[in-house]
C-alpha positions as MATLAB code, in Angstrom:
seq = 'XXXXXXXXXXXXXXXXXXXXXXXXXXXXXXXXXXXXXXXXXXXXXXXXXXXXXXXXXXXXXXXXXXXXXXXXXXXXXXXXXXXXXXXXXXXXXXXXXXXXXXXXXXXXXXXXXXXXXXXXXXXXXXXXXXXXXXXXXXXXXXXXXXXXXXXXXXXXXXXXXXXXXXXXXXXXXXXXXXXXXXXXXXXXXXXXXXXXXXXXXXXXXXXXXXXXXXXXXXXXXXXXXXXXXXXXXXXXXXXXXXXXXXXXXXXXXXXXXXXXXXXXXXXXXXXXXXXXXXXXXXXXXXXXXXXXXXXXXXXXXXXXXXXXXXXXXXXXXXXXXXXXXXXXXXXXXXXXXXXXXXXXXXXXXXXXXXXXXXXXXXXXXXXXXXXXXXXXXXXXXXXXXXXXXXXXXXXXXXXXXXXXXXXXXXXXXXXXXXXXXXXXXXXXXXXXXXXXXXXXXXXXXXXXXXXXXXXXXXXXXXXXXXXXXXXXXXXXXXXXXXXXXXXXXXXXXXXXXXXXXXXXXXXXXXXXXXXXXXXXXXXXX';
ca = [
      -0.053   -0.100   -0.381;
       2.912    1.986    0.944;
       4.458    1.750   -2.239;
       1.079    2.360   -4.536;
       0.931    5.538   -2.437;
       4.147    6.670   -3.285;
       3.638    5.436   -7.245;
       0.580    7.789   -7.273;
       2.673   10.407   -5.506;
       5.199   10.140   -8.626;
       2.223   10.352  -11.023;
       1.047   13.399   -9.266;
       4.504   15.468   -9.072;
       4.905   14.603  -12.976;
       1.862   16.053  -13.596;
       2.599   19.448  -12.012;
       5.890   19.386  -13.619;
       4.059   19.207  -17.115;
       1.486   21.752  -16.295;
       4.366   24.112  -15.155;
       6.124   23.192  -18.858;
       3.304   24.188  -20.530;
       1.636   27.190  -18.968;
       2.633   30.240  -20.346;
       4.449   31.665  -17.655;
       2.483   35.162  -18.132;
      -0.494   33.084  -16.296;
       1.792   32.619  -13.572;
       3.073   36.065  -13.329;
       1.032   38.697  -14.622;
       2.085   41.880  -15.595;
       1.595   44.502  -12.847;
       0.465   47.821  -14.150;
      -0.293   50.987  -12.927;
      -3.021   53.838  -12.809;
      -2.027   56.807  -14.796;
      -2.561   58.990  -11.271;
      -0.075   56.893   -9.690;
       2.872   57.043  -12.429;
       1.669   60.714  -13.028;
       2.300   61.626   -9.107;
       5.747   59.415   -9.280;
       7.246   60.698  -12.134;
       6.321   64.508  -11.659;
       7.587   64.155   -7.975;
      11.039   63.104   -9.924;
      10.995   65.409  -12.760;
      12.556   68.626  -12.730;
      12.826   72.219  -15.003;
      16.655   72.559  -15.789;
      18.082   76.122  -16.722;
      21.748   75.970  -18.298;
      23.915   79.331  -18.767;
      27.304   80.953  -19.762;
      29.343   82.116  -17.600;
      28.091   85.361  -17.673;
      24.520   84.285  -16.397;
      22.865   84.290  -19.918;
      20.630   81.728  -20.291;
      21.761   79.666  -23.057;
      19.600   76.268  -23.019;
      16.435   74.909  -20.951;
      14.868   71.731  -20.655;
      13.476   68.901  -18.429;
      15.258   65.948  -16.570;
      14.805   63.206  -13.890;
      16.088   61.653  -11.386;
      18.171   58.276  -11.926;
      19.429   58.042   -9.133;
      19.357   60.108   -5.687;
      21.521   62.598   -6.999;
      21.760   62.013  -10.385;
      19.508   63.416  -13.136;
      19.304   62.343  -16.999;
      18.375   64.665  -19.588;
      19.070   65.394  -23.000;
      23.027   66.445  -23.878;
      21.891   69.427  -26.017;
      20.450   70.955  -22.620;
      23.332   71.572  -21.183;
      26.432   72.060  -24.035;
      27.979   74.922  -23.854;
      26.815   75.574  -20.134;
      28.836   77.043  -17.649;
      26.095   76.309  -14.578;
      22.909   75.577  -14.398;
      20.135   74.681  -11.969;
      17.335   72.043  -11.256;
      13.945   72.542   -9.812;
      11.304   70.403   -8.877;
       7.513   70.347   -9.318;
       5.874   72.113   -7.020;
       8.975   72.797   -5.259;
      10.474   76.321   -4.357;
      13.979   74.343   -3.715;
      16.296   74.769   -6.576;
      19.145   72.481   -6.701;
      22.802   73.786   -8.385;
      24.245   71.386  -10.595;
      27.197   70.588   -9.763;
      28.779   68.903  -13.204;
      28.300   66.127  -15.532;
      28.958   62.624  -14.617;
      28.968   61.335  -17.974;
      27.304   62.297  -21.743;
      26.544   60.472  -24.694;
      26.536   63.153  -27.788;
      25.541   60.525  -30.006;
      22.251   59.750  -28.188;
      21.726   63.064  -26.705;
      22.213   61.820  -23.305;
      23.868   63.496  -20.321;
      23.739   62.746  -16.368;
      24.286   65.427  -13.942;
      25.205   65.601  -10.396;
      23.310   67.691   -7.741;
      23.346   67.254   -3.864;
      19.673   66.729   -3.094;
      17.674   64.362   -0.001;
      14.403   62.578   -0.003;
      13.790   61.903   -3.904;
      12.657   58.827   -5.206;
      14.339   57.888   -8.388;
      12.320   56.912  -11.682;
      13.274   52.729  -12.488;
      14.476   52.258  -16.006;
      12.897   49.599  -17.848;
      14.258   47.784  -20.545;
      13.365   49.440  -24.151;
      14.150   46.328  -26.514;
      10.837   45.357  -25.317;
       8.516   48.397  -25.925;
       5.878   47.438  -28.760;
       4.396   49.502  -31.409;
       0.800   50.501  -29.981;
       1.945   50.457  -26.036;
       0.754   53.125  -24.102;
       3.370   55.307  -22.963;
       3.067   58.704  -20.264;
       5.351   61.728  -20.954;
       6.331   63.757  -18.105;
       7.491   67.539  -17.839;
       8.488   70.474  -15.819;
       8.863   73.228  -18.326;
       9.297   76.788  -17.063;
       5.862   78.749  -16.885;
       3.860   75.266  -17.555;
       4.919   73.350  -14.393;
       4.235   69.700  -13.833;
       2.895   68.492  -17.377;
       1.684   65.127  -17.952;
       0.493   63.512  -21.044;
      -0.508   60.247  -22.962;
      -0.121   58.512  -26.195;
       1.001   55.548  -27.860;
       4.527   54.252  -29.653;
       3.577   55.053  -33.501;
       6.964   53.528  -34.632;
      10.453   52.480  -34.173;
      13.187   54.540  -36.400;
      16.758   53.890  -36.625;
      18.224   57.173  -38.157;
      21.880   57.291  -38.638;
      22.150   54.213  -36.244;
      20.454   56.156  -33.518;
      17.247   54.039  -32.658;
      14.124   56.529  -31.850;
      10.921   55.762  -30.334;
       8.165   58.253  -32.308;
       4.784   58.570  -30.145;
       1.810   60.389  -30.423;
       2.044   61.788  -26.612;
       2.538   65.314  -27.026;
       5.522   66.760  -25.417;
       4.792   70.697  -24.288;
       7.752   73.552  -25.089;
      10.284   72.450  -22.877;
       9.628   69.184  -22.095;
      12.754   67.603  -23.799;
      14.571   65.573  -21.367;
      11.887   64.279  -19.643;
      11.059   60.478  -18.697;
       8.893   58.480  -21.165;
       6.925   55.714  -18.702;
       5.357   52.400  -19.645;
       2.450   51.346  -17.545;
       4.444   49.741  -15.343;
       5.830   53.515  -14.644;
       9.257   52.521  -15.853;
      11.249   55.095  -17.764;
      11.612   53.566  -21.476;
      12.826   56.734  -23.057;
      13.764   60.304  -22.474;
      11.712   62.395  -24.789;
      12.362   64.981  -27.090;
      10.604   66.789  -30.181;
      10.987   66.981  -33.924;
       9.672   69.781  -35.838;
       7.811   69.935  -39.069;
       7.710   74.174  -40.094;
       5.183   73.462  -42.424;
       2.002   72.957  -40.028;
       3.807   73.142  -36.648;
       3.282   69.612  -36.376;
       5.225   68.423  -33.665;
       6.889   64.561  -34.097;
       7.684   63.629  -30.899;
      10.496   60.888  -30.156;
      12.173   59.064  -27.296;
      15.582   58.189  -27.008;
      15.722   54.578  -25.696;
      16.354   53.735  -22.203;
      18.754   51.436  -22.941;
      21.698   53.670  -23.257;
      20.892   55.207  -20.496;
      21.550   52.413  -18.661;
      24.633   52.107  -20.569;
      25.660   55.737  -19.749;
      24.937   54.987  -15.976;
      27.609   52.051  -15.673;
      29.897   55.184  -17.338;
      29.377   57.542  -14.597;
      32.341   58.798  -12.735;
      33.029   61.851  -10.430;
      31.259   65.180  -11.658;
      33.171   67.186  -13.872;
      32.493   71.145  -13.379;
      30.396   72.577  -16.597;
      32.922   74.463  -18.561;
      31.591   76.543  -21.297;
      35.344   77.059  -22.366;
      36.103   74.060  -22.651;
      33.002   72.956  -24.815;
      32.357   73.703  -28.465;
      28.547   73.990  -29.179;
      27.508   71.851  -32.089;
      25.131   73.191  -35.376;
      22.407   70.702  -33.753;
      22.238   72.105  -30.444;
      21.409   75.736  -31.682;
      19.134   74.071  -34.134;
      17.308   72.254  -31.276;
      17.850   75.402  -29.062;
      16.000   77.206  -31.618;
      13.304   74.689  -31.969;
      12.527   75.155  -28.499;
      12.063   78.669  -28.553;
       9.986   78.109  -31.731;
       7.608   76.185  -29.938;
       7.486   78.722  -27.030;
       6.768   81.609  -29.477;
       9.883   83.532  -28.906;
      10.851   83.790  -32.544;
      13.498   86.571  -32.433;
      15.246   84.026  -30.122;
      14.694   81.327  -32.258;
      16.071   83.078  -35.448;
      19.177   83.852  -33.167;
      19.956   80.287  -32.551;
      19.255   79.571  -36.366;
      21.323   82.028  -37.430;
      23.920   80.334  -35.050;
      23.282   76.692  -36.733;
      23.862   77.640  -40.168;
      27.144   79.842  -39.595;
      28.337   76.359  -38.571;
      26.161   74.239  -40.976;
      25.634   76.283  -44.192;
      24.312   73.346  -46.255;
      21.416   72.404  -44.029;
      18.387   72.928  -45.758;
      15.926   72.267  -42.818;
      17.535   75.006  -41.004;
      16.971   77.416  -43.461;
      13.568   76.259  -43.649;
      12.526   76.832  -40.292;
      14.001   79.698  -39.912;
      12.093   80.952  -42.454;
       9.258   79.780  -41.072;
       9.861   81.552  -38.164;
      10.319   84.981  -39.819;
       6.754   84.377  -41.341;
       5.450   84.369  -37.421;
       6.621   87.516  -37.248;
       5.792   88.929  -40.270;
       9.190   89.122  -42.286;
       7.726   87.243  -45.019;
      10.283   88.814  -47.691;
      13.232   87.571  -46.223;
      11.496   84.197  -45.000;
      11.358   83.832  -48.542;
      14.815   84.393  -49.250;
      15.492   81.246  -46.597;
      12.753   78.980  -48.665;
      14.427   79.755  -51.762;
      18.004   78.787  -50.431;
      16.452   74.980  -48.542;
      15.359   74.529  -52.127;
      18.317   75.477  -53.987;
      20.100   73.152  -51.516;
      17.451   70.121  -51.589;
      15.471   70.731  -54.557;
      12.414   68.128  -53.943;
      12.008   69.568  -50.380;
       8.265   69.318  -50.220;
       8.141   71.532  -47.145;
      10.103   74.262  -48.430;
       7.838   74.966  -51.327;
       4.781   75.054  -49.034;
       6.524   77.283  -46.707;
       6.910   79.827  -49.590;
       3.855   79.604  -50.837;
       2.622   80.499  -47.373;
       4.448   83.375  -47.312;
       3.633   84.473  -51.005;
      -0.042   83.893  -49.645;
       0.594   86.311  -46.905;
       1.954   88.786  -49.353;
      -1.206   88.139  -51.328;
       0.605   86.495  -54.167;
      -1.683   84.209  -54.381;
      -0.919   82.920  -57.943;
       2.791   82.863  -57.213;
       1.770   80.879  -53.835;
      -0.274   78.145  -55.840;
       2.275   77.416  -58.107;
       4.565   76.351  -55.018;
       1.592   74.643  -53.332;
       1.153   72.711  -56.957;
       5.124   71.812  -56.524;
       4.528   70.562  -53.090;
       1.876   68.436  -53.687;
       3.701   66.928  -57.161;
       6.449   65.795  -54.593;
       4.129   65.294  -51.500;
       0.702   64.096  -52.636;
      -0.716   62.955  -49.427;
      -0.049   66.330  -47.563;
      -3.536   67.571  -46.287;
      -2.335   71.012  -45.070;
      -0.498   71.708  -48.270;
      -4.187   71.133  -50.021;
      -6.006   73.200  -47.617;
      -3.611   76.667  -47.968;
      -3.506   75.997  -51.932;
      -7.669   75.857  -51.313;
      -6.899   79.345  -49.562;
      -5.199   81.137  -52.180;
      -7.566   79.783  -54.663;
     -10.367   81.220  -52.268;
      -8.836   84.494  -52.234;
      -8.923   84.612  -55.825;
     -12.810   83.885  -55.916;
     -11.988   80.227  -57.270;
     -14.566   79.311  -54.855;
     -15.333   75.305  -56.638;
     -11.557   74.945  -57.028;
     -10.899   76.009  -53.627;
     -13.777   73.086  -52.248;
     -12.479   70.680  -54.494;
      -8.858   70.834  -52.838;
     -11.044   71.146  -48.997;
     -12.502   67.754  -49.991;
      -8.933   66.170  -50.815;
      -7.522   67.486  -47.278;
     -10.650   65.940  -45.612;
     -10.027   62.456  -47.169;
      -6.396   62.801  -46.013;
      -7.469   64.368  -42.304;
     -10.835   63.637  -41.533;
     -10.597   65.227  -38.102;
      -9.522   68.545  -39.606;
     -11.428   71.035  -37.705;
      -9.990   74.256  -39.315;
     -10.663   72.174  -42.797;
     -14.357   71.937  -42.594;
     -14.447   74.940  -41.289;
     -12.461   76.935  -44.029;
     -14.692   74.753  -46.693;
     -17.896   75.712  -45.076;
     -16.704   79.893  -44.868;
     -16.436   79.036  -49.112;
     -19.824   77.379  -49.716;
     -21.333   80.296  -47.263;
     -19.821   82.677  -49.977;
     -21.392   80.692  -52.379;
     -24.536   80.854  -50.636;
     -24.960   77.212  -49.988;
     -25.853   77.705  -46.513;
     -27.353   74.600  -45.673;
     -23.988   72.778  -46.514;
     -21.782   74.969  -44.610;
     -24.065   74.459  -41.662;
     -23.180   71.086  -42.023;
     -19.210   71.995  -41.873;
     -19.038   74.421  -39.582;
     -21.425   71.494  -37.387;
     -18.389   68.958  -38.342;
     -15.781   71.127  -36.959;
     -17.945   71.987  -33.744;
     -18.192   67.878  -33.280;
     -14.399   67.873  -33.600;
     -13.355   71.333  -31.757;
     -16.407   72.102  -29.565;
     -14.982   75.397  -28.354;
     -13.802   76.643  -31.196;
     -15.836   80.288  -31.029;
     -15.529   80.907  -34.918;
     -17.191   77.992  -36.198;
     -20.293   78.618  -33.621;
     -20.287   82.497  -35.114;
     -19.847   81.550  -38.786;
     -22.635   78.558  -38.250;
     -24.783   81.428  -36.835;
     -24.230   83.817  -40.263;
     -25.506   80.807  -42.581;
     -28.760   80.228  -40.210;
     -29.112   83.585  -40.139;
     -29.105   83.730  -43.751;
     -31.538   80.821  -44.029;
     -34.277   83.261  -41.671;
     -33.075   80.959  -38.909;
     -33.123   83.815  -36.563;
     -33.571   81.849  -33.127;
     -30.906   79.233  -33.882;
     -28.526   82.066  -35.244;
     -29.188   83.673  -31.924;
     -28.118   80.451  -29.654;
     -25.010   80.117  -31.855;
     -24.116   83.568  -30.897;
     -24.488   82.918  -27.295;
     -22.356   80.274  -27.294;
     -19.966   82.257  -29.284;
     -20.023   85.043  -26.915;
     -19.376   82.558  -24.002;
     -16.624   81.421  -25.757;
     -15.039   84.850  -27.067;
     -16.946   87.759  -25.049;
     -14.852   90.350  -26.502;
     -15.603   90.248  -30.211;
     -17.493   92.970  -30.805;
     -18.888   91.410  -34.294;
     -20.717   88.701  -32.433;
     -22.235   91.384  -30.587;
     -23.269   93.054  -33.600;
     -25.008   90.026  -35.428;
     -26.229   88.847  -32.589;
     -27.947   92.380  -32.435;
     -29.151   92.467  -36.138;
     -30.785   88.521  -35.762;
     -32.728   90.336  -32.850;
     -33.762   93.086  -34.892;
     -34.944   90.961  -37.515;
     -37.477   88.967  -34.614;
     -38.502   92.902  -34.014;
     -36.550   92.638  -30.213;
     -35.469   95.901  -31.067;
     -34.376   97.026  -27.268;
     -32.324   93.663  -27.322;
     -31.135   94.586  -30.418;
     -29.877   97.547  -29.100;
     -28.019   96.441  -26.069;
     -25.919   94.454  -28.311;
     -25.125   96.978  -30.555;
     -24.052   99.054  -27.214;
     -21.556   96.374  -26.555;
     -20.053   96.094  -30.288;
     -19.501   99.717  -29.932;
     -18.290   99.796  -26.404;
     -15.518   97.013  -27.820;
     -15.101   98.587  -30.855;
     -15.630  102.461  -31.044;
     -15.124  102.598  -34.755;
     -18.435  100.142  -35.353;
     -19.808  101.423  -38.358;
     -22.120   99.048  -39.176;
     -22.958   98.952  -35.723;
     -23.714  102.346  -34.772;
     -26.238  102.018  -38.373;
     -28.017   99.087  -36.998;
     -28.302  101.031  -33.552;
     -29.623  103.727  -35.454;
     -32.575  101.958  -37.122;
     -33.787   99.994  -33.969;
     -33.774  103.072  -32.235;
     -35.852  104.389  -35.266;
     -38.157  101.296  -34.966;
     -38.682  102.459  -31.095;
     -39.133  105.808  -32.721;
     -36.176  107.495  -30.394;
     -35.671  109.150  -33.570;
     -33.464  112.003  -32.029;
     -30.983  109.439  -30.998;
     -31.600  107.326  -34.028;
     -30.093  110.584  -35.937;
     -27.282  110.753  -33.993;
     -26.125  107.165  -34.406;
     -26.441  107.369  -38.123;
     -24.576  110.647  -38.294;
     -21.861  109.301  -36.715;
     -21.897  106.246  -38.644;
     -21.794  108.541  -42.029;
     -18.791  110.430  -41.048;
     -16.983  107.273  -39.981;
     -18.308  105.793  -43.278;
     -16.722  108.693  -45.300;
     -13.313  108.746  -42.920;
     -12.960  104.693  -43.864;
     -13.904  104.927  -47.581;
     -17.121  102.998  -46.943;
     -19.284  103.775  -49.785;
     -21.969  100.844  -48.907;
     -22.748  102.244  -45.629;
     -22.089  105.960  -46.584;
     -25.071  105.313  -49.283;
     -27.218  103.751  -46.339;
     -26.958  106.674  -43.953;
     -27.429  108.685  -46.722;
     -30.705  107.279  -47.318;
     -31.382  106.535  -43.863;
     -31.452  110.473  -42.824;
     -33.167  111.510  -45.628;
     -36.080  108.801  -44.470;
     -35.685  110.305  -40.881;
     -36.387  113.886  -41.710;
];
């Protein structure tokens, strides 16, 4: 009996062994994921804003970083390159840490480790970036100046090998100044260090992460901190370019141009730097000199689709729409799947009253970018000019669905509804537009006009009052208020408003309003 029990026991052990061999490990050891709120709390508690200065105290660069050890901060190398000193500041803390030096750098992978003296900081764990999969959820933390403690999510959209340097592309947005911050997986492990790429054409950010495994290797190479020294470091063209990009994203276009100038002096054959410098100039209204930059970018790279589109934008800003369309044509030939270029070409065609051709371009742009609220909005405005108000309303409605806080879409939908005699519905849209944009005089004017159509003259006058308060030389508002007052038999006040409208129309050279005002004054005699 004892022998039999031993035999059964042996069979049982063998069965258990087989089960363990063939059971997937994941069912035995499930992956532990954390709520996004917990990941954000831990990540932001270890993320810093970095500000780097030269020996004269002038700010050279800024960005984010994060603790990988209690006294070590990881960041992008380009953030510290050329700096003589710097500081690090935690989210929500007044304490600022002086950077004592760099313990290791990796220019190839744009990584640096900085030594500080800090206490009580819980560093972030590093994960294995080789296991990252396309489609995986990731989180990006940053601590940029003026936007303390940013946290966003997205997915890994691709893995790229750029000049032997592996990069993870992701959809998670990176706030200005957040380059160098941690990119984390759902377990709260750092799988990358963030940095942003740029397309000057449509201001679309191409967000990337440097994989964490090169950072792990860098940690093993860390030595005693060497003091930062501007004199011993030459700043590369790439670093000037990246610093220019950081300022560009913050809307500091003059500072961005200054960095691009330095980058071009070091690398005069870089078409992409000329292109984005040109686009920074267009932001400042320097369209003529911007076109010169785009010309140079195209000379250096004749198949540079973005440069043709950028030049088209600058020419359109100068109202050179025929020339702009030629540039857009060339860009589309080189890159036929760019919705932004079709949109811009449509805008130039609309400016030339080529409305049907413009709508055709907007149609293609929408196929390429079906969630482009601005494209629906633009197509709606063109349809409105053609008197196709029902179709225009559909476009404005779709724009609102995609971007529900866009006052201009509500306003223009109100215009189309009013054109169809749907005054109550128009007023409802104007109400929402005013809540979203309370200082826009034309919305009050048009709401007043709709109320007048419904014989709500007292309410109309109140809207005209507000429009005039916001825009004291608003000719139409004076004329509209004058008409409303006349309908309420406030003839003297009506005459005063219409006379004011007449004077303003004469000053502005507005013959239509002038003729209307003169006719109204004749009728009020």
